FIMARVEX-189034 format. One record per residue (C-alpha): residue in one letter; y, z negated, x negated. Coordinates in steps of 0.02 Angstrom, whole numbers, padded with zeros to 5 digits, always signed. Each point is the difference from the previous one (the first is absolute). Last residue first. Layout:
BEGIN
AYZX...
END
This chain:
BEGIN
S+00686+01033+02776Q+00123-00142+00121G-00124-00124-00004G-00022-00011-00173R+00182-00008-00050K+00018-00160+00121H-00163-00072-00062R+00057-00011-00197Y+00177-00039+00071H-00074-00182+00086Q-00127-00011-00122V+00121-00007-00141N+00126-00108+00098L-00134-00122+00035Y-00047-00014-00171S+00174-00023-00043K+00038-00140+00117E-00173-00103-00046L+00050+00000-00193K+00145-00051+00032P-00062-00129+00113I-00099-00045-00125F+00121-00030-00156D+00121-00127+00053G-00109-00118+00096F-00148+00031-00130R+00104-00040-00158T-00121-00085-00108S-00142+00112+00081V+00093+00163-00004M+00030+00000-00185G-00188-00071-00031T-00078+00153+00100F+00128+00130-00124L-00039-00101-00161I-00197+00004+00025D+00009+00181+00076I+00098+00061-00162I-00141-00117-00110H-00145+00114+00082L+00127+00150-00014Q-00011-00023-00187A-00192-00038-00004I-00025+00169+00103R+00119+00096-00122S-00102-00047-00136A-00149+00032+00068M+00044+00184+00031D+00106+00024-00165G-00080+00192-00018R-00146-00051-00028R-00039+00144-00133M+00130-00042-00110G-00100-00162-00062Q+00019-00198+00007E-00014-00109+00131L+00003-00183-00055S+00178-00055+00002S-00011-00108+00186S+00183-00014+00078F+00128-00124-00077L+00151-00072+00064P+00165-00037-00134I+00132-00087+00094G+00159-00008-00126A-00033+00166-00036L+00017+00068-00199T-00170-00061-00069A-00077+00066+00140L+00094+00186-00021T-00056+00002-00205S-00167-00040+00040S-00119-00148-00051G-00164+00008+00114Y-00055+00008+00181S+00055+00175+00077T+00182+00006+00057L+00115-00071+00149S+00161-00050-00060I+00130-00124+00088T+00184+00002-00046S+00147-00118+00065A+00165+00113+00004G+00147-00056-00107S+00050+00178-00058A-00097-00007-00173G-00160-00046+00105A+00039+00168+00095C+00042+00078-00167A-00180-00075-00081L-00115+00058+00158A+00072+00185+00005D+00005+00014-00181I-00216-00090+00000T-00033+00144+00169E+00056+00139-00097P-00086-00026-00163T-00185-00023+00087E-00070-00125-00123G-00035-00147+00132S-00186+00092+00000Y-00024+00000+00198S+00198+00014+00024I+00095-00099+00143A+00170-00048+00006F+00073-00115+00139A+00200-00040-00043V+00063-00135+00112D+00166-00019+00067G+00085-00191+00006T+00087+00030-00156S+00059+00198-00004L-00037+00161+00006S+00106+00159-00035S-00076+00037-00151A-00178+00001+00053S+00034+00130+00152T+00066+00149-00143I-00148-00079-00111Q-00122+00041+00111M+00085+00163+00079H-00018+00068-00172S-00184-00021-00020D-00025+00060+00163A-00139-00104+00093F+00095-00099+00089A-00034-00126+00155T+00129-00080+00097C+00035-00171+00073N+00079-00088+00144V-00135-00108+00084G-00007+00032+00166I-00182-00037+00056R-00046+00192-00007I+00084+00035-00145L-00088-00107-00116K-00160+00084+00050Q+00060+00173-00031Y+00057-00066-00162F-00161-00092-00061D-00092+00180+00044Q+00151+00091-00097A-00036-00139-00154V-00166+00035-00019I+00023+00200+00021S+00131-00022-00125S-00132-00074-00112T-00109+00169-00015A+00157+00093-00051M+00127-00098-00057G+00055-00177+00085Y+00141-00111+00043L+00045-00103+00156D+00173-00046+00011V+00028-00155+00116R+00160-00065+00080R+00053-00168+00065A-00143-00059-00044H-00057-00164+00085C-00179+00033+00049L-00020+00116-00146L+00049-00140-00138D-00128-00143+00113I-00121+00130-00003A+00004+00028-00188S+00014-00181-00013Q-00151-00027+00104L-00101+00128-00117R+00049-00073-00173E-00058-00179+00089L-00173+00069+00045D-00047+00083-00166L-00106+00140+00042L-00119+00056-00141S-00151-00039+00100T+00077+00107+00151T+00012+00151-00108D-00191-00005-00049R-00052-00019+00163I+00111+00156+00063S-00052+00109-00143T-00185-00054+00034L+00003+00047+00174H+00084+00168-00034N-00093+00062-00133A-00179-00041+00092Q+00058+00088+00179M+00057+00150-00105A-00180-00020-00102E-00079-00003+00195V+00074+00143+00043I-00042+00111-00123F-00184-00063-00033P+00014+00051+00179L+00079+00181-00027P-00144+00043-00135N+00069+00001-00166G+00016+00165-00076A+00134+00001-00149V+00048-00186-00037I+00139-00109+00068D+00034-00153-00077Q-00085-00196+00058Y+00087-00165-00041S-00124-00119-00050S-00011-00167+00099G-00201+00033+00055G-00082-00009+00148E+00046-00170+00087Q-00160-00076-00102P+00053+00041-00152S+00196-00045+00049A-00060-00164+00001D+00050-00071-00192S+00134+00117-00001H+00091-00090+00151A-00032-00165-00088L+00068+00093-00173E+00161+00042+00104A+00033-00195+00076A-00040-00083-00191L+00137+00135-00057K+00125-00034+00135V-00014-00198-00031K-00005+00017-00177F+00135+00078-00002D+00077-00125+00096P-00037-00142-00110F+00044+00113-00162G+00192+00016+00081K+00098+00066+00128F-00081+00173-00010H+00102+00161-00031L-00110+00083-00159V+00145-00071-00100K-00024-00166+00090C-00173-00007-00057F+00046+00044-00172R+00115-00130-00008T-00074-00136+00038I-00144+00052-00119T+00128+00003-00132A+00043-00165+00055P-00150-00085-00012S-00010+00063-00216I-00097+00108-00077G-00183-00004-00102C-00084+00098+00148Q-00130-00147+00013E+00149-00132-00010A+00107+00080+00113L-00163+00001+00126E-00024-00167-00003T+00189-00037+00004I+00001+00102+00169G-00120-00094+00103M-00171+00091-00004H-00104+00035+00175V+00083+00177+00019V-00038+00041-00174E-00187-00013+00025G-00032+00128+00115P+00140+00120-00065S-00121+00007-00172S+00037+00154-00108L+00158+00062+00077I+00066-00193+00006R-00021+00004-00183E+00057+00172-00036A+00173-00005+00097L+00036-00191-00095K-00028+00098-00173R+00106+00160+00062E+00128-00133+00079M+00017-00066-00189Q-00017+00164-00106S+00159+00067+00137F-00049+00109+00153S+00029+00159+00049A-00181+00063-00068Q-00078-00121+00100E+00080+00083+00176H-00162+00076+00048E-00111-00147-00024L+00121-00127+00074A+00025+00103+00157H-00185+00020+00039L-00017-00184-00027I+00123-00031+00145P-00060+00131+00103S-00187-00081+00010M-00119+00130-00109
END
């Protein structure tokens, strides 16, 4: 199932009666819906076109046309998946031979990256890159597994001279967020989008005047709604036995896109700093190795 359809199925309980009718119609025949006009779909569901537009925006699409384009792309991937070895995430099972484990991990990671790429909104990505490129200061927030992703972004940004800090401690997140202001950026990471500490930190940063970016799994969440620029990774991974492996790969995929976009945008500024940091690390690494 595509990430969009998965999100619709997973969140039906939170929808209003009219939204549920729309979600059920989409889930029943998604291939038909991508070829419908908004008026035709509204008539079939017994709702107004405005309800469909609002529904799509709640799901973080620009409108119904944008929703159809993204859904059609995901359905095309799903149709091709049998020839590509399937697209379902594989769980950890007892006694699996090592060759099967290697193949399963590869399949999970490739599927996660592909599903995440299909969800990317290039305009939002570019807006996030522009904010990060010109930020006076960047705060990175994330708890548990998400803090690992925040630390990865922190190490990248430090190498190009961006004034940034990654916080995994909830008290320090709030302390730092309260000192942000206009021109600063707060970037919050949470797979569920419902981590209380991360939500509080981003809310505080926004109230302090900072621009806000979130990275969550696809779907409606408090953190995504709170952020000025919500970014999404695949939401298909389920179950505690996987240890958030594929979801972490999906988030790192977006971090790499953001970092590469930043360096490409300000190539003349960032590349010399990146090269200098690399050369200094190599110099002191070799110097220490020669003394031992």
